[in-house]
C-alpha positions in Angstrom: 194.6 21.9 98.3 192.4 22.2 101.5 192.9 19.0 104.3 189.9 18.4 106.2 190.3 17.1 109.5 187.9 15.9 112.4 187.0 19.9 113.4 187.3 22.0 110.8 188.6 22.7 106.9 191.6 24.6 106.5 192.4 26.3 103.3 195.9 25.9 101.4 196.0 30.0 101.0 197.6 32.0 102.9 195.8 35.0 104.3 197.4 37.5 101.8 196.5 35.2 99.1 192.6 35.3 100.1 192.3 39.6 100.4 193.7 39.9 97.1 191.4 37.1 95.6 188.3 39.2 97.1 189.5 42.3 95.5 190.1 41.0 91.6 186.3 39.3 92.3 185.5 43.3 93.6 187.0 45.7 90.8 184.9 43.0 88.5 181.8 43.5 90.0 182.3 47.3 89.8 182.7 47.3 85.8 180.1 45.2 85.1 178.1 47.3 87.0 179.7 50.6 85.8 179.0 49.2 82.1 175.0 48.6 83.4 174.8 51.7 85.1 170.8 52.9 86.3 169.4 56.2 85.6 166.0 58.6 85.9 166.4 58.9 81.8 166.1 55.4 81.6 163.5 54.7 84.3 160.8 57.5 82.3 161.9 55.7 79.0 161.2 52.2 79.8 158.0 54.0 81.9 156.5 55.4 78.1 157.2 52.7 76.6 155.0 50.6 78.5 152.5 53.3 78.9 152.4 53.4 74.8 151.8 50.1 74.6 149.2 50.1 77.4 147.2 52.8 75.5 147.9 51.0 71.7 146.2 47.7 73.6 143.6 49.8 74.8 142.9 52.0 71.7 143.1 48.6 69.7 140.3 47.2 72.5 138.0 50.1 71.9 138.9 50.1 68.3 137.8 46.3 67.1 135.6 46.4 70.9 131.6 45.4 70.5 130.0 48.2 72.1 126.5 46.1 72.8 128.7 44.3 75.0 128.6 47.3 77.1 125.4 48.0 77.4 124.8 46.8 80.8 128.2 48.8 82.3 127.0 52.0 80.5 122.6 52.0 81.9 124.4 50.6 85.4 126.5 53.6 85.6 124.0 56.2 83.7 121.2 54.7 86.2 124.0 55.4 89.1 124.1 59.0 88.2 120.0 59.5 87.9 118.9 57.7 90.7 117.0 55.2 88.4 117.2 53.0 86.0 118.0 53.6 82.9 118.3 50.4 79.8 119.9 50.4 76.8 118.0 47.1 74.5 119.6 48.7 71.2 122.5 48.8 69.4 124.8 50.6 71.0 127.8 52.2 68.8 130.4 54.9 69.6 133.1 56.1 67.0 135.7 58.0 69.2 138.6 58.2 65.9 137.2 60.8 64.9 136.8 65.1 65.2 133.6 64.8 65.9 133.1 61.6 68.0 129.6 60.7 68.2 127.3 57.8 70.2 124.3 56.4 68.8 122.2 53.6 71.2 119.0 52.2 70.1 115.6 51.8 72.5 116.6 53.5 75.4 114.5 53.2 78.3 114.7 55.2 81.3 112.1 53.8 84.2 110.2 55.8 86.4 111.0 56.4 90.2 109.6 53.9 92.6 106.7 56.4 93.9 105.6 56.3 90.5 104.9 52.3 91.0 106.3 51.1 87.2 106.1 52.8 83.9 108.1 54.5 81.8 109.8 58.0 82.2 111.3 58.1 78.8 111.2 55.6 75.9 113.6 56.4 72.6 113.3 54.4 70.0 117.1 55.5 69.0 119.4 58.7 69.5 122.5 60.0 68.4 124.6 62.8 69.7 127.7 64.4 67.8 130.5 66.4 69.9 133.5 68.6 68.8 136.4 67.1 69.6 138.7 69.8 70.2 136.2 72.1 72.1 135.8 68.5 74.2 139.8 68.3 75.1 139.8 71.8 76.3 136.9 70.7 78.8 133.7 72.5 76.5 131.0 70.7 74.8 129.6 71.4 71.8 127.1 69.3 70.2 127.3 69.5 66.1 123.7 66.7 66.0 121.3 65.6 68.4 118.8 63.5 66.9 115.9 61.7 68.8 113.8 59.7 66.8 110.2 58.1 67.9 110.9 59.7 71.1 107.8 58.9 74.3 107.9 61.2 76.9 105.8 60.7 79.7 105.3 63.5 83.1 103.9 62.9 86.1 104.0 65.0 88.9 101.4 63.5 92.3 99.7 65.7 94.4 102.5 66.0 96.4 104.5 67.9 93.2 107.3 64.8 93.2 107.7 64.9 89.0 109.2 61.5 87.8 111.9 64.0 86.2 113.1 65.4 89.1 117.1 65.4 88.7 116.9 65.1 85.0 114.9 68.0 83.9 117.1 70.9 85.1 116.9 73.2 88.2 114.5 75.8 89.2 116.6 78.0 87.2 116.3 76.6 84.0 117.8 74.2 82.0 121.1 74.5 80.8 121.9 73.5 77.4 125.8 72.9 75.5 125.2 74.8 72.4 123.4 72.3 69.6 124.0 73.1 66.4 121.5 70.7 64.6 118.3 69.6 67.0 115.9 66.5 64.9 113.0 65.4 66.9 111.1 62.9 64.6 107.4 61.2 65.6 107.9 62.6 69.1 105.3 62.4 71.7 104.2 63.8 75.0 101.8 62.7 77.5 101.7 64.7 80.9 99.4 63.8 84.2 99.6 66.7 86.7 97.9 66.6 89.7 98.8 69.8 91.0 97.2 71.5 88.1 94.6 68.8 87.8 95.9 69.4 83.8 95.9 66.5 81.2 98.1 66.7 77.7 98.4 63.7 75.3 99.9 65.6 72.0 103.0 65.2 69.3 105.9 66.7 68.8 108.8 67.5 67.0 112.3 69.9 65.7 113.7 70.4 62.0 116.3 72.8 60.8 115.4 74.3 56.7 116.4 76.8 55.4 114.1 79.4 54.5 113.9 83.0 53.6 113.1 84.1 56.5 115.9 83.2 58.6 113.7 81.4 60.4 115.8 77.9 60.0 115.0 75.5 63.4 111.7 74.8 64.1 109.9 72.9 67.3 106.0 72.4 66.9 103.8 71.1 68.5 99.5 69.7 68.8 97.3 67.7 71.3 94.3 67.7 73.6 94.6 70.3 77.0 92.1 69.2 79.3 90.0 68.2 76.0 91.0 71.5 74.6 93.1 71.6 71.2 96.8 72.9 71.7 99.1 73.8 69.3 102.9 75.3 69.6 104.9 77.0 66.9 108.8 77.3 67.9 110.8 79.4 65.3 114.6 80.6 65.7 117.7 80.9 63.6 119.7 78.6 62.4 121.6 76.5 65.3 124.5 75.8 63.3 125.8 79.6 63.2 124.0 80.3 66.6 127.3 82.4 68.6 127.4 81.7 72.5 128.2 85.4 72.7 125.3 86.9 71.5 122.1 86.9 71.5 119.9 83.8 70.4 116.3 85.1 69.0 113.3 83.2 68.3 109.3 82.9 68.1 106.7 81.4 69.4 103.1 81.0 69.1 100.5 79.1 71.5 97.3 78.6 71.1 95.4 76.4 73.8 91.4 76.3 73.5 90.8 80.0 73.0 93.4 81.2 74.5 96.3 82.5 72.5 99.8 83.6 73.7 102.6 85.1 71.0 106.1 85.5 72.0 108.9 87.2 70.1 111.9 87.2 72.2 115.6 86.3 72.5 118.0 84.2 74.9 121.1 86.5 75.9 122.9 83.0 76.3 121.4 80.9 73.9 121.4 77.7 74.7 120.4 78.8 78.8 117.3 78.5 79.0 116.7 80.3 82.6 116.6 83.5 80.9 115.4 85.2 78.5 113.7 88.4 77.4 110.7 89.0 75.5 107.3 90.9 74.2 104.6 89.0 74.8 100.3 89.2 73.8 98.1 87.3 75.7 93.8 86.8 75.0 91.0 84.5 75.4 87.6 84.1 77.0 89.1 84.7 80.4 92.5 85.2 82.1 91.2 82.3 85.0 92.5 80.0 81.7 96.2 80.9 81.5 96.2 78.3 84.8 97.1 76.1 82.2 99.8 77.1 80.2 101.5 79.2 83.7 100.8 77.4 86.4 99.4 81.2 87.8 96.1 81.4 89.8 93.7 83.7 87.6 90.2 84.7 88.7 87.9 84.8 85.9 86.9 87.7 84.1 85.4 88.7 80.5 87.3 88.6 77.9 90.8 90.4 77.6 93.7 91.1 75.6 97.0 92.1 77.1 100.3 92.5 76.2 103.8 93.4 78.1 107.0 92.3 78.4 108.5 89.1 79.9 112.1 88.6 81.3 112.7 85.4 83.3 116.2 85.4 85.7 116.0 82.0 87.1 113.4 81.8 88.7 112.5 85.3 89.0 109.5 86.4 85.8 108.6 89.7 85.2 105.5 91.2 83.3 106.7 94.8 83.1 104.8 97.0 80.4 101.3 95.1 81.3 98.5 97.0 79.3 95.6 95.8 77.1 91.7 95.6 77.8 89.1 93.4 80.0 86.0 93.4 78.9 85.5 97.1 78.2 88.0 98.6 81.1 91.9 98.8 80.3 94.3 97.8 82.8 97.8 98.0 83.3 100.8 97.2 85.4 103.3 94.9 86.4 104.0 91.4 88.0 106.2 90.0 89.5 106.6 85.6 90.1 108.7 83.7 92.4 108.5 80.2 90.8 111.3 79.6 93.5 109.2 79.2 96.3 107.1 77.0 97.2 103.9 78.0 96.7 104.5 80.1 93.8 104.6 84.2 94.9 102.7 86.6 93.0 103.1 89.8 93.5 101.5 92.5 91.0 100.6 96.1 91.0 97.7 97.0 88.5 95.4 99.6 87.8 92.4 101.2 85.0 91.6 104.6 84.3 87.7 103.3 83.5 87.1 100.3 85.7 83.5 99.0 83.8 81.6 97.9 87.0 79.8 95.2 84.5 83.8 93.4 84.7 83.9 93.0 88.2 81.0 90.5 88.0 83.0 87.9 86.6 85.3 87.8 89.4 82.9 87.1 92.0 81.2 84.1 90.1 78.8 86.6 87.8 78.0 85.7 84.4 79.8 88.1 82.0 77.9 91.2 80.3 75.4 89.8 77.6 75.8 86.0 78.9 73.4 84.3 80.8 72.5 83.7 83.9 71.9 80.5 85.9 68.5 79.5 86.7 67.2 78.8 90.3 66.2 75.1 91.3 62.9 74.0 90.6 60.9 74.4 93.1 58.5 71.8 94.9 55.4 74.1 95.5 53.9 75.9 92.1 53.1 78.7 93.8 56.7 79.2 94.8 57.8 78.6 91.5 55.6 81.3 90.2 57.3 83.6 92.4 61.2 83.2 91.9 61.0 82.3 88.3 63.9 84.7 87.0 67.5 84.4 87.3 69.7 83.8 90.7 70.4 87.8 91.6 73.6 86.5 93.3 76.4 84.6 91.2 76.3 80.4 91.5 80.0 80.3 90.3 81.9 78.0 92.7 85.3 78.8 93.9 87.9 77.1 92.9 89.5 76.1 96.2 92.5 73.4 94.6 93.5 76.3 92.6 93.3 79.4 95.4 96.2 76.7 97.2 98.6 76.5 94.0 99.7 80.2 94.8 100.0 82.4 97.3 100.0 86.5 96.0 100.0 90.0 96.5 97.7 92.6 94.4 97.2 96.4 94.5 94.2 97.2 92.7 92.6 100.6 91.5 90.6 102.9 89.3 90.6 106.4 88.7 86.9 106.2 87.4 84.2 103.3 87.8 81.4 103.6 84.7 77.7 101.9 85.5 74.4 102.4 84.7 72.8 101.4 88.4 75.7 103.0 90.7 76.7 106.3 91.1 80.5 105.2 91.8 83.6 107.1 91.5 86.5 104.8 92.3 87.9 101.8 93.8 90.5 100.1 95.6 91.3 97.2 96.6 94.6 94.8 98.2 94.4 91.3 97.6 97.1 88.7 100.0 96.7 84.9 99.2 98.5 82.7 101.6 98.4 79.1 102.1 94.6 79.1 101.2 93.3 81.9 102.7 92.5 84.7 100.9 92.2 88.4 101.9 90.5 91.3 100.2 91.4 94.2 102.9 90.7 96.7 101.7 88.0 96.4 99.3 86.6 100.1 98.9 84.1 101.7 96.6 83.9 105.0 96.5 80.3 107.1 95.5 79.8 110.3 93.8 78.6 110.9 97.9 79.7 107.9 100.2 81.8 105.2 100.3 81.4 101.7 100.4 84.6 99.7 102.3 85.3 96.6 103.6 87.0 93.2 104.3 86.6 90.2 102.8 88.6 86.9 103.8 87.9 83.6 102.5 89.4 80.3 104.2 89.6 78.0 101.2 92.1 75.6 103.2 89.5 73.3 103.5 87.2 71.6 100.4 84.3 74.3 101.2 85.8 77.4 101.8 84.7 79.4 104.9 83.9 83.8 104.1 84.1 86.6 106.7 82.6 89.5 105.6 82.3 93.4 107.3 81.5 95.9 105.1 80.5 99.3 106.0 78.5 102.3 104.3 79.5 105.6 105.0 78.0 109.1 104.2 75.6 107.4 101.8 73.3 110.1 100.4 70.6 108.6 98.9 69.3 111.0 96.5 72.2 110.1 94.7 70.5 106.7 93.7 66.8 108.4 92.8 66.4 110.5 89.9 63.7 113.3 90.3 63.5 117.0 90.8 63.6 117.1 93.6 64.6 113.7 94.8 61.7 111.7 95.9 64.0 110.4 99.2 66.9 112.4 100.7 69.0 112.0 103.6 72.1 110.3 105.0 72.6 105.5 104.8 75.2 104.5 107.5 75.0 100.8 107.3 76.8 97.7 108.5 76.6 93.9 107.3 79.2 91.8 109.1 78.3 87.8 107.8 80.1 84.7 108.6 79.5 81.9 105.8 80.1 78.7 104.4 79.8 78.0 101.1 82.0 77.3 98.0 80.1 80.2 95.8 78.2 83.9 96.6 75.1 82.2 96.3 76.1 79.1 98.7 77.2 81.1 100.7 74.8 83.0 100.9 72.5 81.1 102.1 74.0 79.4 104.6 75.1 83.2 106.6 75.1 84.0 109.9 75.2 87.7 111.3 73.7 91.1 111.1 72.8 93.6 109.0 71.9 96.9 110.3 71.1 100.3 108.3 70.2 103.7 109.4 69.2 106.9 108.0 69.4 109.2 110.8 67.6 111.9 109.0 66.1 113.4 105.6 63.4 113.3 103.5 60.7 111.5 101.9 58.0 112.8 99.4 54.9 112.9 101.4 52.1 111.2 98.6 55.1 108.1 99.2 54.8 108.4 103.6 51.1 108.9 102.9 50.7 105.4 100.6 52.1 103.4 103.1 49.1 104.0 105.3 47.1 103.0 102.6 45.4 106.8 102.6 43.0 107.1 99.9 42.3 110.1 99.7 46.1 111.7 100.7 48.2 109.5 99.2 46.3 109.6 95.7 45.3 112.9 96.2 49.1 113.5 96.4 49.5 111.6 93.5 47.3 112.2 91.0 48.4 116.0 91.3 52.0 115.4 91.5 52.6 117.2 94.6 55.9 117.3 95.1 56.0 118.5 98.7 58.0 116.2 101.2 58.1 115.3 104.7 60.5 115.5 107.2 62.4 111.7 107.9 63.4 111.7 111.7 64.7 108.5 111.5 65.1 104.9 109.7 66.4 102.2 111.4 66.6 98.7 110.2 68.3 95.8 111.3 67.8 92.1 110.6 69.3 89.0 111.9 71.2 86.1 109.9 70.5 82.9 110.7 71.3 79.7 107.7 70.7 82.3 105.1 67.5 83.6 106.6 67.5 87.3 107.5 64.7 88.2 109.9 63.9 91.8 110.6 64.5 92.2 114.1 63.6 96.5 113.9 61.7 98.2 111.1 61.0 102.0 111.3 60.8 104.5 109.7 59.4 107.5 111.4 58.5 110.5 109.2 56.8 113.8 110.7 53.6 112.4 109.1 53.5 108.3 109.0 55.3 106.2 111.4 55.7 103.1 109.1 57.0 99.8 110.7 57.9 96.5 108.6 58.0 93.0 109.6 59.0 89.8 107.2 62.0 88.0 106.2 64.1 87.2 103.2 65.0 83.8 101.8 68.7 83.8 100.6 69.1 80.1 99.5 65.9 80.7 97.4 66.5 84.0 97.4 62.5 85.4 97.9 61.3 88.1 100.2 58.0 88.4 102.5 57.4 91.8 103.8 54.8 93.6 105.2 55.0 97.6 105.6 52.1 99.4 107.8 52.1 103.4 108.4 50.1 105.2 111.0 49.4 108.6 110.7 49.8 111.0 113.1 47.0 113.6 112.4 43.6 112.7 111.2 42.5 110.5 108.1 39.8 109.9 106.7 40.1 107.1 103.9 42.6 105.1 105.3 42.6 101.5 104.7 44.0 99.3 107.6 46.2 97.0 105.4 50.2 96.3 105.4 51.4 96.5 102.1 53.2 93.2 101.2 56.5 92.9 99.1 57.5 89.2 98.4 58.8 87.4 95.7 62.5 87.5 94.0 64.9 89.7 95.2 65.9 90.4 91.9 61.9 91.8 90.8 60.1 92.0 94.2 55.9 92.4 93.8 53.9 95.0 95.3 50.7 94.7 96.8 48.3 95.1 99.4 47.3 92.1 101.7 44.0 91.2 100.9 42.8 89.7 104.6 43.2 93.0 105.4 41.5 95.2 103.8 38.3 92.6 103.3 38.2 92.4 106.9 38.2 96.4 107.1 35.4 96.4 104.5 33.0 93.8 105.7 33.0 96.2 108.7 32.1 99.1 106.5 29.5 97.1 105.1 28.0 96.4 108.6 27.6 100.4 109.8 26.3 100.2 106.7 22.9 98.5 107.3 22.9 100.4 110.2 23.4 103.9 108.5 25.1 104.4 104.8 27.4 107.5 106.3 28.3 105.3 108.8 30.1 102.9 106.6 32.6 105.6 106.9 33.9 105.6 109.8 35.8 102.3 109.2 38.1 104.1 107.2 38.3 107.5 109.3 41.9 107.3 111.7 42.2 109.6 114.5 45.8 109.6 114.2 47.3 108.4 117.5 50.1 107.4 116.4 53.4 109.1 118.3 57.4 110.2 117.3 59.7 106.8 117.3 62.2 107.4 119.6 65.1 108.5 117.5 67.8 108.2 119.8 67.0 104.7 121.5 67.0 103.2 117.9 69.8 104.6 117.0 71.5 104.2 119.9 70.7 100.3 119.7 72.4 100.2 116.7 75.5 101.3 117.4 75.6 98.7 120.3 74.3 96.0 118.0 76.1 92.4 116.8 76.7 94.9 113.5 77.0 98.2 115.4 76.9 101.8 113.0 78.2 104.8 114.4 75.6 107.6 113.5 77.6 111.1 113.4 75.9 113.6 115.7 76.1 116.2 112.9 74.2 114.0 110.3 71.6 113.3 113.3 70.6 116.5 112.7 66.8 117.0 111.4 66.3 119.0 108.1 63.0 121.4 108.3 
């Protein structure tokens, strides 16, 4: 035994004995470790057992879980993904232990984004979805059943283009859905308030699948009011359960919005990828402008139309090829491409007609279609003026919708190989339209007459509420004889004219009522029926006599120049001269484009001695559409009074009052045409045309 001392304890064991004890202890420890040696297989075994236990615990927890306790966390997760609040206020049921796992939720509500200031984007009474398990485990979703009961969908778009479904309803390339083998909607309600298109819709929709003899098992239908007009939609397709995602899916659609009708027969090359399709389409209605609410594209007001073509979509690009049909009495063909990915939407089109009916152009500028009544003039205050201006407006008064013009950019070429008109000897028509950010340019805009041309450029700036228009139009090489009947024609000559106008107004009539600028007309040479020339001087002997004898002789036109100054819709004749070999004709007067009335006086001064001439101007007054031609009575009565006074002296002397010595001189045609070439609406007269014919 050890013995204790003051400084330390001394062991009874010797050094060799202590070494042998340590050796025996080490040997015992190694034996114990050998019996319980650590290994990786043992580690994985324990880890796997622990994992199985954990999975079993989770499965047991999920199996017995009351999913209603998870409505809050699931709603918050979906809210985070969508960027807006989503609430599940009804029962939440999940069945994961099946070959077709399912999820069912009641009263699912999606709240509008903050800018919409409250309200719901969707309120679904019941949502149920089942999927196939094994494709899901491989990363592919196949929905075997999708049901919506009592969905109430609200679509909002503000004036800035924001929608309450941004980030939810797919991107601009089109919604890409997983395969759905059964899709049922019961008692759906849809409301749309689109401030960009100024469109509202209120209606119901539903879908179901019932096997039919025609193979059209799937049906999606809707009805309601689109801007207060009846809207109907009927979409059909083959059974969804048989859809092969590697083969095209056939569908048909019939849409009616008021009197506009669209029929579609197409295929989805990749089923459930709505961003790609190809379809034969037919459109018809009273005016193409009504297609705006169905397509978002800005078309002009037209005559009734019926058009067909092949419509394809590839993401944001839409193409309408093989376009063919009629608009009014004119045929139409060509192609269009729309890029919906641009802001605003961009349309490019190349259109043509073999035959254009001239009256079909009327609705494009605001005139009533052929056979429709035109709007009347505002009631004038003066009874006398009311009698003068009675009748329809000559200029179209339908306002331009500047809001629509701003919604689309466009580049359009149109040409007509021939033009039919009862009033004008037209041959063909060409137009190029460029619409960029609310500014529309028609350049060139060309009508070819049988002999001559009307060409010009028109710019309409619709960036403000009231559009501003600039017009520069030219008439060149216009042979006047093609506008009058007779053999020989009573009027011959070459007309050169130009109009340069700046106007503010939302219709042709309103713009003309405020137009500033100038109009110039020049006839450098020609012929005029002699009887007409004499009548401008009211030569009773020569003029009336020539008419009574049906004399068709003519007198040479040395030149004719008319220059008008436009101010606030009023045209004032600054120069009006028609110089013939026999008579110098001059005029003065105004035209009021607001009331569409004219008030002109024309006086003819003979160049040779005449007996029987009444010195009274000829008046042209009244509405532009149907002016009244007469004689200024005051001047004629004055001349009659002089004749009566001379008759008191000598009855034969009364004849002197009706004698004209014919002292009028030739006009300075060189100076007149030169001034016309330098004015605010300059007209260039070719030297060859300025030579008078004899």
